[in-house]
DSSP file (Angstrom, degrees, kcal/mol; ACC not computed):
  #  RESIDUE AA STRUCTURE BP1 BP2  ACC     N-H-->O    O-->H-N    N-H-->O    O-->H-N    TCO  KAPPA ALPHA  PHI   PSI    X-CA   Y-CA   Z-CA
    1    1 A M     >        0   0    0      0, 0.0     4,-2.2     0, 0.0     5,-0.2   0.000 360.0 360.0 360.0 -42.1   -0.3    5.2   -0.6
    2    2 A L  H  >  +     0   0    0      1,-0.2     4,-2.6     2,-0.2     5,-0.2   0.899 360.0  51.4 -64.8 -40.1    1.1    6.1   -4.0
    3    3 A A  H  > S+     0   0    0      1,-0.2     4,-2.5     2,-0.2    -1,-0.2   0.902 110.3  48.9 -64.5 -40.4   -1.7    4.2   -5.8
    4    4 A A  H  > S+     0   0    0      2,-0.2     4,-2.1     1,-0.2    -1,-0.2   0.903 112.2  48.2 -66.5 -40.7   -4.3    6.1   -3.8
    5    5 A A  H  X S+     0   0    0     -4,-2.2     4,-2.1     2,-0.2    -2,-0.2   0.917 113.2  47.6 -65.2 -43.3   -2.7    9.4   -4.5
    6    6 A L  H  X S+     0   0    0     -4,-2.6     4,-2.6     1,-0.2     5,-0.2   0.899 110.2  52.5 -64.6 -40.7   -2.4    8.7   -8.2
    7    7 A E  H  X S+     0   0    0     -4,-2.5     4,-2.4     1,-0.2    -1,-0.2   0.910 108.5  51.0 -61.6 -42.3   -6.0    7.5   -8.4
    8    8 A H  H  X S+     0   0    0     -4,-2.1     4,-1.0     1,-0.2    -1,-0.2   0.913 111.9  47.1 -61.2 -44.0   -7.1   10.8   -6.8
    9    9 A L  H  < S+     0   0    0     -4,-2.1     4,-0.5     1,-0.2     3,-0.4   0.921 113.0  47.7 -63.9 -44.9   -5.2   12.8   -9.3
   10   10 A V  H >X S+     0   0    0     -4,-2.6     4,-1.9     1,-0.2     3,-1.5   0.881 105.6  58.2 -67.1 -38.5   -6.5   10.8  -12.3
   11   11 A K  H 3< S+     0   0    0     -4,-2.4    -1,-0.2     1,-0.3    -2,-0.2   0.798 101.8  57.2 -62.5 -26.9  -10.1   11.0  -11.1
   12   12 A G  T 3< S+     0   0    0     -4,-1.0    -1,-0.3    -3,-0.4    -2,-0.2   0.662 110.3  44.3 -74.8 -15.8   -9.8   14.8  -11.2
   13   13 A I  T <4 S+     0   0    0     -3,-1.5    -2,-0.2    -4,-0.5    -1,-0.2   0.820 103.2  68.4 -95.2 -37.9   -8.8   14.6  -14.9
   14   14 A V     <  -     0   0    0     -4,-1.9     3,-0.2     1,-0.1    27,-0.0  -0.308  65.0-141.2 -90.3 166.1  -11.3   12.2  -16.4
   15   15 A D  S    S+     0   0    0      1,-0.2     2,-1.4    -2,-0.1     3,-0.2   0.846  96.9  57.0 -87.3 -42.2  -15.0   12.3  -17.0
   16   16 A A    >   +     0   0    0      1,-0.2     3,-1.4     2,-0.1    22,-0.3  -0.639  63.5 168.2 -93.5  79.2  -15.8    8.6  -16.1
   17   17 A E  G >  S+     0   0    0     -2,-1.4     3,-1.5     1,-0.3    -1,-0.2   0.819  70.4  62.9 -63.2 -31.7  -14.4    8.6  -12.5
   18   18 A D  G 3  S+     0   0    0      1,-0.3    -1,-0.3    -3,-0.2    -2,-0.1   0.638  98.3  56.8 -71.4 -12.4  -16.0    5.2  -11.7
   19   19 A E  G <  S+     0   0    0     -3,-1.4     2,-0.4     2,-0.0    -1,-0.3   0.362  78.9 113.2 -98.4   5.0  -13.9    3.5  -14.4
   20   20 A V    <   +     0   0    0     -3,-1.5     2,-0.4    -4,-0.2    17,-0.2  -0.638  39.3 169.4 -79.5 130.2  -10.5    4.6  -13.0
   21   21 A R  E     -A   36   0A   0     15,-2.4    15,-2.9    -2,-0.4     2,-0.5  -0.994  20.6-158.7-141.9 134.7   -8.4    1.7  -11.6
   22   22 A I  E     -A   35   0A   0     -2,-0.4     2,-0.5    13,-0.2    13,-0.2  -0.967   8.8-161.5-115.2 118.9   -4.8    1.7  -10.6
   23   23 A D  E     -A   34   0A   0     11,-2.3    11,-3.0    -2,-0.5     2,-0.5  -0.870   5.6-154.8-100.3 131.2   -3.0   -1.6  -10.5
   24   24 A E  E     +A   33   0A   0     -2,-0.5     2,-0.4     9,-0.2     9,-0.2  -0.923  14.0 179.8-110.5 123.6    0.1   -1.9   -8.5
   25   25 A V  E     -A   32   0A   0      7,-2.8     7,-3.0    -2,-0.5     2,-0.5  -0.982  17.4-145.9-125.0 130.7    2.7   -4.5   -9.4
   26   26 A S  E     +A   31   0A   0     -2,-0.4     2,-0.2     5,-0.2     5,-0.2  -0.833  24.7 172.7 -96.4 131.2    6.0   -5.1   -7.6
   27   27 A T  E >   -A   30   0A   0      3,-2.7     3,-1.3    -2,-0.5    -2,-0.0  -0.738  49.2 -98.3-125.0 175.8    8.9   -6.2   -9.8
   28   28 A G  T 3  S+     0   0    0      1,-0.2     3,-0.1    -2,-0.2    -2,-0.0   0.719 124.0  51.1 -67.2 -20.8   12.6   -6.7   -9.2
   29   29 A R  T 3  S-     0   0    0      1,-0.4     2,-0.3    39,-0.0    -1,-0.2   0.313 126.2 -79.9 -99.7   7.1   13.3   -3.2  -10.7
   30   30 A G  E <   -A   27   0A   0     -3,-1.3    -3,-2.7    39,-0.0    -1,-0.4  -0.802  66.7 -38.2 127.0-169.8   10.7   -1.4   -8.5
   31   31 A D  E     -Ab  26  69A   0     37,-2.5    39,-2.6    -2,-0.3     2,-0.4  -0.646  43.4-153.1 -94.2 150.1    7.0   -0.8   -8.5
   32   32 A V  E     -Ab  25  70A   0     -7,-3.0    -7,-2.8    -2,-0.3     2,-0.6  -0.992   2.6-162.3-123.3 126.6    4.8   -0.3  -11.5
   33   33 A L  E     -Ab  24  71A   0     37,-3.2    39,-2.7    -2,-0.4     2,-0.5  -0.946   9.7-161.2-108.0 116.1    1.5    1.6  -11.3
   34   34 A E  E     -Ab  23  72A   0    -11,-3.0   -11,-2.3    -2,-0.6     2,-0.5  -0.866   6.6-147.8-101.8 125.2   -0.8    1.0  -14.2
   35   35 A I  E     -Ab  22  73A   0     37,-3.3    39,-2.6    -2,-0.5     2,-0.5  -0.812  13.3-171.0 -93.6 124.0   -3.5    3.5  -14.9
   36   36 A H  E     +A   21   0A   0    -15,-2.9   -15,-2.4    -2,-0.5     2,-0.3  -0.975  17.1 156.4-116.1 122.7   -6.7    2.0  -16.4
   37   37 A V        -     0   0    0     -2,-0.5    39,-0.2    37,-0.4   -17,-0.1  -0.850  49.6 -73.0-134.8 171.3   -9.4    4.5  -17.6
   38   38 A A    >>  -     0   0    0    -22,-0.3     3,-1.3    -2,-0.3     4,-0.8  -0.336  47.8-114.3 -62.6 149.8  -12.2    4.5  -20.1
   39   39 A E  G >4 S+     0   0    0      1,-0.3     3,-0.7     2,-0.2     4,-0.5   0.851 116.4  56.0 -57.5 -36.3  -11.1    4.5  -23.7
   40   40 A A  G 34 S+     0   0    0      1,-0.2    -1,-0.3     2,-0.1     4,-0.2   0.752 109.4  47.0 -68.4 -23.1  -12.6    8.0  -24.2
   41   41 A D  G <> S+     0   0    0     -3,-1.3     4,-1.8     1,-0.2     3,-0.4   0.509  84.8  91.0 -95.8  -6.3  -10.6    9.4  -21.3
   42   42 A R  H <X S+     0   0    0     -4,-0.8     4,-2.1    -3,-0.7     5,-0.2   0.891  85.5  52.3 -59.8 -40.6   -7.2    7.9  -22.3
   43   43 A G  H  > S+     0   0    0     -4,-0.5     4,-2.9     1,-0.2    -1,-0.2   0.846 106.4  54.0 -64.3 -34.2   -6.2   10.9  -24.3
   44   44 A R  H  4 S+     0   0    0     -3,-0.4    -1,-0.2    -4,-0.2    -2,-0.2   0.890 109.6  47.3 -66.3 -38.9   -7.0   13.2  -21.3
   45   45 A V  H  < S+     0   0    0     -4,-1.8    -2,-0.2     1,-0.2    -1,-0.2   0.871 117.4  42.1 -71.8 -36.1   -4.7   11.2  -19.1
   46   46 A I  H  < S-     0   0    0     -4,-2.1     7,-1.7    -5,-0.2     6,-0.7   0.917  98.1-165.4 -76.3 -44.1   -1.9   11.2  -21.6
   47   47 A G    ><  -     0   0    0     -4,-2.9     3,-1.8     5,-0.2     2,-0.4   0.027  38.5 -37.1  80.7 168.6   -2.3   14.8  -22.7
   48   48 A R  G >  S-     0   0    0      1,-0.3     3,-1.2     2,-0.2     4,-0.0  -0.497 133.8  -6.1 -67.9 119.8   -1.0   16.6  -25.7
   49   49 A G  G 3  S-     0   0    0     -2,-0.4    -1,-0.3     1,-0.2    -2,-0.1   0.653 125.1 -69.8  69.3  14.4    2.5   15.3  -26.4
   50   50 A G  G <> S+     0   0    0     -3,-1.8     4,-2.2    -7,-0.1    -1,-0.2   0.636  96.5 135.8  80.3  14.0    2.4   13.2  -23.2
   51   51 A R  H <>  +     0   0    0     -3,-1.2     4,-2.2     2,-0.2    -4,-0.2   0.896  69.5  47.5 -65.0 -41.8    2.6   16.3  -20.9
   52   52 A T  H  > S+     0   0    0     -6,-0.7     4,-2.4     2,-0.2    -5,-0.2   0.927 113.0  48.4 -67.1 -44.0   -0.1   15.2  -18.5
   53   53 A A  H  > S+     0   0    0     -7,-1.7     4,-2.3     1,-0.2    -1,-0.2   0.895 111.4  51.2 -61.9 -39.7    1.3   11.7  -18.2
   54   54 A K  H  X S+     0   0    0     -4,-2.2     4,-2.2    -8,-0.4    -1,-0.2   0.900 109.4  50.1 -64.2 -40.4    4.8   13.2  -17.6
   55   55 A A  H  X S+     0   0    0     -4,-2.2     4,-2.4     2,-0.2    -2,-0.2   0.901 109.9  50.6 -64.9 -40.9    3.4   15.5  -14.9
   56   56 A L  H  X S+     0   0    0     -4,-2.4     4,-2.4     1,-0.2    -2,-0.2   0.909 110.4  49.8 -62.5 -41.4    1.7   12.5  -13.2
   57   57 A R  H  X S+     0   0    0     -4,-2.3     4,-2.4     1,-0.2    -2,-0.2   0.899 109.9  51.2 -63.4 -40.3    5.0   10.6  -13.3
   58   58 A T  H  X S+     0   0    0     -4,-2.2     4,-2.0     2,-0.2    -2,-0.2   0.922 111.0  47.4 -63.1 -45.1    6.8   13.6  -11.8
   59   59 A L  H  X S+     0   0    0     -4,-2.4     4,-1.6     2,-0.2    -2,-0.2   0.917 112.7  48.2 -63.6 -43.9    4.3   13.9   -8.9
   60   60 A V  H  X S+     0   0    0     -4,-2.4     4,-1.0     1,-0.2    -1,-0.2   0.902 110.3  52.4 -64.8 -39.7    4.5   10.2   -8.1
   61   61 A S  H  < S+     0   0    0     -4,-2.4     5,-0.4     1,-0.2     3,-0.4   0.883 107.7  52.1 -62.4 -37.9    8.3   10.2   -8.2
   62   62 A A  H  < S+     0   0    0     -4,-2.0     3,-0.5     1,-0.2    -1,-0.2   0.844 113.0  44.5 -67.0 -32.7    8.3   13.1   -5.7
   63   63 A L  H  < S+     0   0    0     -4,-1.6    -1,-0.2     1,-0.2    -2,-0.2   0.611  94.9  81.2 -82.8 -13.0    6.0   11.2   -3.4
   64   64 A A  S >< S-     0   0    0     -4,-1.0     3,-0.7    -3,-0.4    -1,-0.2   0.589  87.2-137.3 -77.3 -11.6    8.0    7.9   -3.7
   65   65 A D  T 3  S-     0   0    0     -3,-0.5     3,-0.1    -4,-0.3    -3,-0.1   0.951  73.4 -43.4  54.0  56.8   10.7    8.8   -1.2
   66   66 A D  T 3  S+     0   0    0     -5,-0.4     2,-0.3     1,-0.2    -1,-0.2   0.609 106.5 131.2  66.1  15.3   13.6    7.4   -3.3
   67   67 A R    <   -     0   0    0     -3,-0.7     2,-0.7    -6,-0.2    -1,-0.2  -0.701  65.5-110.9 -90.8 152.3   11.8    4.3   -4.3
   68   68 A R        +     0   0    0     -2,-0.3   -37,-2.5    -3,-0.1     2,-0.4  -0.747  46.4 168.8 -84.2 118.3   11.8    3.3   -8.0
   69   69 A V  E     -b   31   0A   0     -2,-0.7     2,-0.4   -39,-0.2   -37,-0.2  -0.998  17.9-163.3-134.2 130.2    8.2    3.7   -9.3
   70   70 A R  E     -b   32   0A   0    -39,-2.6   -37,-3.2    -2,-0.4     2,-0.5  -0.932   7.1-154.0-112.5 137.4    7.1    3.6  -12.9
   71   71 A V  E     -b   33   0A   0     -2,-0.4     2,-0.4   -39,-0.2   -37,-0.2  -0.954  16.2-179.9-113.5 124.0    3.7    4.9  -14.0
   72   72 A D  E     -b   34   0A   0    -39,-2.7   -37,-3.3    -2,-0.5     2,-0.7  -0.940  26.4-137.5-123.0 144.3    2.1    3.5  -17.2
   73   73 A V  E     -b   35   0A   0     -2,-0.4   -37,-0.2   -39,-0.2     2,-0.1  -0.907  31.7-137.1 -97.7 114.8   -1.1    4.3  -18.9
   74   74 A A        -     0   0    0    -39,-2.6     2,-0.6    -2,-0.7   -37,-0.4  -0.436   7.0-149.8 -75.9 144.6   -2.6    0.9  -19.9
   75   75 A D              0   0    0     -2,-0.1    -1,-0.1     1,-0.1   -39,-0.1  -0.642 360.0 360.0-113.2  73.1   -4.2    0.4  -23.3
   76   76 A D              0   0    0     -2,-0.6    -1,-0.1   -39,-0.2   -37,-0.0   0.488 360.0 360.0 -58.6 360.0   -6.8   -2.2  -22.5
């Protein structure tokens, strides 16, 4: 559910919606959601000073219901 919500949010930010992919990995320290976007859209997802990425992390944390979830922007 978190991955789908994050994917929906990210698709609203980027130009190349078809290249958005969210990989979900479970670790011993919680879940990791990796955002994969086109190279040209990476700056949009990160935002000036990391503000957009921070906002995405805040929203996912609010939806996580006390689970540990980390959101990373992958640099493929």
